[in-house]
N, C-alpha and C positions, 0 to 999 in steps of 0.2 A: 575623742568624743567625750563630753562631760555629761554625766547622767546622774539623776537622783531617783531613788526608788522609795515609794511610800507603800510599805506592806501593811495593810490595815486589817482590823478585825472583820470588817464587812466588805470593804472595797479596797483595791490596790491600784496603783498607777505608777507610771514611769515618765519622768520629764527629761528632756534633752535641751542642750544649748545649741541653737542654730547659728548660722554664719553671721547673723546680725548681733549676736550676743543676747538675744531674747530667748526665753524658755518656752517650750511648747510640750504638751503631753502627747504621747503616742496613742493613737486610736486603736481599738481592738475590734475586729470583725466577730460577729456572733449571729446566731440564727435570726435575731430581730433587727439586725443592722450593724451599726458601729457605735462604740461608746468610748469615752475618754478614760473610763475606769474598767477594771477587771474584777469581777466578784471573787472574793477570797474563799472559794468553795471547790471541793473535789467531788466527783461522782465515780463510783465503781459499779460496773455492770458485770453480772456473772459471766456472760458470754464474751466479754471483751478482754482478751488475754494476749500477752506477748509471746514470743518464741520460747521463753523460759517458763511459760505457764502461769506467770503472775498476772494478776488483774491490772489492766492499764487504766489509769485514771483520766477522766475528762476534767478540764479546768474551766473555771469561770462560768460565763453565761451558757456555754455548751453543756456544762455539768448540770445546771439547773434545767435546761431543756430536756436532757436525757432523763432526769428524775421525774419531771412532770409528764413525760410521754411514756414512762416505764410501766411495767406490769408487776412491780413488786420485787423484781430481780435487780434493783438498783439501790445503792446506798449513797447518801449524800452526807458529806462532812463539811463543817464550817467552823469559824471562830477559833482557828488554830492559835492565833496570837494570844488568846486569853489563857492558854494552857502553858505558855512559856515559863510561868512561875511555879508550875506544879511539879513537885518531885515524885508524885505518884503516877502521873500520866507520861508514859514514854513512847507508846506505840498503840496501833490499832490493827486488828486482823480482820480482813474483809475477803470473803470467798477464798480462804486458805492462803492469802497473801498478807504479810505483815509489813506495815510501813511505820517507821519511827516518826515522831513529831517533826524532826528536822527534815526528813524526806518529804513529808506532806507540804511543809512550807516551801521547800526547794522546788516543788512542782509549780507553785504559783509564781515564785520569783523567777524560775527558769522560763516560764511563759512570757513574763514581762521582758526579760532579757532578749528572748528570741524575737519578740515583736520589734524591739528597738534595733536589733541587728538587721532584721529584714528591711527596715525602713532606711537605715543609713548605709547598709552594704558593708559594714565593717564590724570587727569583733569588739565585744564589750567585756572588759575584765575588771574594771574598777569603778566603783560608784560611791556616792554618799547616800546612806540609807537613814530613814527616819526611825526614831524610837520615842516612846513616851517619856515624860519627865520621871515618872516613877513606875517601875514594874511592881505591882502590889498583888500579893497572893490573896486567896479567899479568906485566910485567917488574919489579913491586915498586915502581914509581915512584908517588908520591902525585900525583893529578891533581884535587885538590879544586876549584880555580877553573874548570877546563875542564869537568868533569862537572857542577858546579852550574850553570854557564851554560847547558848543554844542557838540564838539568832545568827551569830557569826558562823557557826557550823552549817546552818541551813543555807546561807548565802554561798559558802564555799562549795557545798554540794551542788549548787546551781551554776557553778563555774565562775563565781565572783570571789576571788581570793584577796582582792585589795578593796576593803570596805572601811569607810570612815562613817561613824554614826553621829547623827545630829538630832537634838531635841526637835520633835515635830512642831511645837509652837515657835521655835526659833526659825525653822524653815519657813513657816507661814509668815513670819516677820520679814524675811528676805523677799518674799513674794510681794508683800504690801509695800516694801521700801521702794520698789521700782518706780512708783509714781510720785515720789517725794522730791521736792525742790528745796526744802529747808529741813533742818534737824527737828526731830520730834522725839518725845518720850512716849512710847507706845506700850499699851497692855494688849498682848495677843492672847486670845482665848480660842483654843482649837478643840472642838467637840467631835470626837470620832465615834465609832461604834462601841468601843469598850472602855475608853478613857477620856477624861476631860483634862486638858493640859493648859497651863498658863505661863506666860513669860513677860517680864518687864524689860524692854530693850530701848536703847537710844539708837535711832535710825536716821538716815539721811546722808547728805554729802559728807558730813563730818566724820562718819564712821570710817571712811577710807583713810583718814589721817591718823587713826589710832595705831599704836605700835603692835597691839595684839587684837585681833577681831573679837576675842572673847571679852575684852574690856567693855564692849557695848552692852553685854548682858548684865543687867542689874539684879535679876533674880528669877527663879523658876519655881513652879509648884504644880502638883497634879494629884488626881484621885481616880480610883478605878470604877467610875460609873459614867455613862453617857447614853447614847441612843438606844442600845440594846436594853439597858435598864428601864428606860421609859416604856419600851414595848412590853417588858415583863410586868410592869405595874398594871398596864391595861388588861393583860391576861389574868393576873392574880386577882385584881379587884373587880373587873367587869365581865370576864368571860368564863373563868373556870367554873363558876356556879352552874353554867349550862351543862357541864360535864360531871356534875354531882358533888362538887366541893360544897361543904357546909350542909350536906344532906345526911340522912341516916339510913340504917337498916335494922330490922328486928332480929334479935338473937335471943330466943326464949322469951322471957318477959322483959327484956331490956331493949332500949333503943340506943344503938351505938352509932357513932359518926363513921362515915366512909374514911378510911385511913388518910390522914393528911399528907403522908409521905408520897402518896401517888401524885399529888398536885405539886410537890416540890420539883418533880421532873418537868413541870410546865415552865420552870424558870428559864430554860433555854429550849428552843423548839426542837433541836436535834436530839435532846435527851428524852423526848416523848417516845422515840423509837426504842429506848432502853427498857420500856415497860413491856415490850412484846415477848415476855418469857412465859413458859408453860405454867409456872407457879402463880404468876400475876393474873393470867387469864383465868385459871381455876378460881382464884380468890374473887375476882370481879364477877364472874358468872354466878358464884354462890351469893355474893352481895346483891346482885341484880334480882335474884328470886325473892329476896326479902326487903327490897329497898322501898323507901317512901316515895322515891321518884325513879322508878325503873327505866323510864324513857331516857333519863339523863345518863344512866349507866350504859344503856344501849349506845348512845352517842359516843361515850367514852371508849367503849369497846371498838366501835367503828373507827374512831380516830387512831387508836393504837394498831388495829389490824391492818389498816391501809397506810400506816406510817404518814399521817397527814400533818405532821408538825410544821413543815415548811408552808403548806397551804394555809394553815391557821395563822401563822405569824405574818404571812404576806397580807392577809386580810386585816390583821392588827396594824401593820405598818401603814396600810392605806388610810386607816382611821386617823392615825397620828399625823400623817402628812396633811390630810384634809383639815384637821383641827388647827393647823397653822394659818389657814385662810378663813375658816368659818367658825361660828360659835357652837355648832353641833354637826356631828357626822354620824352616818349609819354604819355600824358594823354588820356585815353580811357574810355569811359562810354557808355554802351549799356544797355538799358532796354526798353522793349516794343517799342514805336515809337522813342525813343531817341537814337541817334547814333552820339556821339561826338568824335572828334579827335583833339588834339592840342599838338604840340611839345612844350616843355618848356625847355629853356636852363638854365644852372646853373647861368649864368650871369643875366638873367631875375629874377630868384628866389632871388638871392642875392640883386638885386636892390629893390625888393619888401620888403624884410625883413631888409633893411638898417637901418630904424629908430629903429627897435628892437635890432639890433646889436649894434647900438650906445648907447642905453639904458643899455645894458649889460656891455659895455666898461666903461660907466660912473659909474655904480654901483661898479665895481671892483676898479676903480680909487678912488672912495670915500672911499672904505674900506681901501685901502693902505694909503690914506691921514689921515683917522681917527686914524689909528693905528701907524702912523708915521714910517711905514716900506717902504723902497725903494724896487723897483722890484728886485734889485740885492741881497736883503737879503732873497729872497724866494728860497729855495733849490729845491723844486719840486712843480709842478702844477698837481693835480690829477683831471681829468675830468671824470665825470660819468653821467648816465642818457642818454636816447635815443637821445636827440638833441645834445649831445656832439659829435656825429658822423657827424654832419653837418660841412663840410669843412670850411665854413665862420666863424662858431663859434670857431673852433680850431685856425683859423688864428688870432683871437683877442688875444689869449694867446701866440701864437708863436711869434707874433710881439712884444709883451710886455715883455715876459720873455725868449724867445729863444726856438726853437723847441726841443732842446736837454733836456730841463727841463720838458717837457710835458710827462705825462703817463696817462693811462686810464685802464678801465676794469670794469667788473661787472656792465655793464650799467643798467641792470634791477634788479639786486639783491644786489648791494653793500650796499644800505641803510638798507634793511631787515637784512642782515648779520651783519652789524655794530651795528644795534639796539640789536641784540641777544648778541653780545659781551658786549655791554653796560649793558644789563640786568644781565649778569653774574657778572659785577662789582657792580651794584646797589643792587641786591637782595642777593648776597653772603655775602655782608657786613651787611645786615639788621639783 
């Protein structure tokens, strides 16, 4: 069985090669039906324990359902992939059970493996797995070897001890290549939850005649921003003000700002829960008594007390998705005493993400310059990944290469499918 695993920041998927040589992704059952992707999240419930007394995690959509239905005795973890470069984050303790980062990742990868084995009826021990072009830490340092070593350990913990890694945009290129009847020079742009990755590849029938498959790869580039970053911009620029950002409180005869570090935790929704400490609650209750907008501090306290980070970001994501189709969307958030409404225009959103769009443009420009390929030499630009649907992202490539050369598809499954095709090449030749 040839299989490819796309372990992603937000979603994960596993692709298989069937008897016809075509790739397909394994569907996952969940409370809402079935999906081609598995959410890369874990939920820990206080009462759900194994024979050894350790908390047993729920995985994927089941984890989200448990969190949404929970009564506060449930902890949700996500974005493990973004911590692979961190030398400070090694584990998390939940309800007296400690899980290393590698063990968390192994839970998601193990679920993918189990789904594939259940469908095929055979054991799965070797896969081709995806990886970003660059593993970049928060300080901008490239941590490829360190992150890849941790990822390999995680796959081994999931029972996959024969793993070959492939760049995610190269995998997407193999997916695109299946429809080609002639050779093309293709720029592949893969926009995930945590990274944006690019590759220049020569694809088509001629690739099979190369002595080494890697000779088809002309160049790669990547940077550590994508869909999650766009969500954060909406929160930082359009939503955090409803929770007291840029407001003040009176201290004696001085008007002081609400501490900005509080809103730094809004950068990732799961970090909002980290504000739920006794010292932070004491500080915010004291600020609320002297605040210029006490109702906004009330909403902030409710957000923290009820651990509503996921709910908030789900509403934010809905706005982002809606703005891919409309010029304006309504942010709506209702929970307990919180009732927020704010129209967000596409023009506003694009102004908020303008620095990120510029970074994407510069990354692509650097790739072209490093490979000495002019834009006119690119036959096709293949855009994939969820954020490839953002109109402002597509415009970057339409302006540079021409709208007629753009194509897309398989936004959430192209990498897993391409990895499966690559597995067929790697392991069939072994």
